[in-house]
C-alpha positions as CSV (number, residue, x, y, z in Angstrom):
1,M,35.5,-64.4,-43.8
2,G,33.6,-63.3,-40.8
3,N,34.3,-63.4,-37.1
4,I,33.8,-66.6,-35.2
5,R,32.1,-66.0,-31.9
6,I,32.0,-68.4,-29.0
7,R,28.7,-70.0,-27.9
8,L,28.7,-68.0,-24.6
9,V,28.8,-64.7,-26.5
10,K,25.9,-65.7,-28.8
11,R,23.8,-67.2,-26.0
12,T,24.2,-64.2,-23.6
13,A,23.6,-61.6,-26.4
14,N,20.4,-63.4,-27.5
15,E,19.1,-63.6,-24.0
16,L,19.8,-59.9,-23.3
17,V,18.1,-58.8,-26.5
18,E,15.0,-61.0,-25.7
19,K,14.7,-59.7,-22.1
20,H,15.6,-56.0,-22.7
21,P,15.1,-55.1,-26.4
22,E,14.4,-51.5,-25.6
23,R,17.9,-50.9,-24.1
24,F,19.8,-51.8,-27.3
25,G,20.2,-50.3,-30.7
26,K,22.6,-49.9,-33.6
27,D,25.2,-47.9,-31.6
28,F,28.1,-50.0,-30.2
29,D,29.0,-47.6,-27.5
30,K,25.5,-47.4,-26.1
31,N,25.2,-51.2,-26.3
32,K,28.5,-51.5,-24.4
33,L,27.2,-49.4,-21.5
34,A,23.9,-51.3,-21.4
35,V,25.7,-54.7,-21.3
36,D,27.9,-53.4,-18.6
37,E,24.9,-52.4,-16.5
38,L,23.0,-55.6,-17.0
39,L,25.9,-58.0,-16.5
40,T,28.3,-58.1,-13.6
41,G,31.6,-59.9,-13.3
42,Q,32.4,-59.9,-17.0
43,T,35.8,-58.9,-18.3
44,K,36.1,-55.9,-20.6
45,R,37.0,-58.1,-23.6
46,L,34.0,-60.4,-23.1
47,R,31.7,-57.4,-22.6
48,N,32.9,-55.9,-25.8
49,H,32.3,-59.1,-27.7
50,I,28.8,-59.4,-26.4
51,A,28.1,-55.7,-27.2
52,G,29.4,-56.2,-30.7
53,Y,27.2,-59.2,-31.3
54,V,24.2,-57.4,-29.9
55,T,24.9,-54.5,-32.4
56,T,25.1,-57.1,-35.2
57,I,21.7,-58.6,-34.1
58,M,20.0,-55.2,-33.9
59,K,21.1,-54.3,-37.5
């Protein structure tokens, strides 16, 4: 079974990929840094969830 992600993670990740597709790729660590730059006020755990979903989208 796969991971279940909350709607906030999916919506935020999809919006980031639509607005800034050139900043993301298949590398989780680079995506994590890009998400950290683009979003402010997010917890580390939420940032990692969003970066992980962005990585899944880009693959």
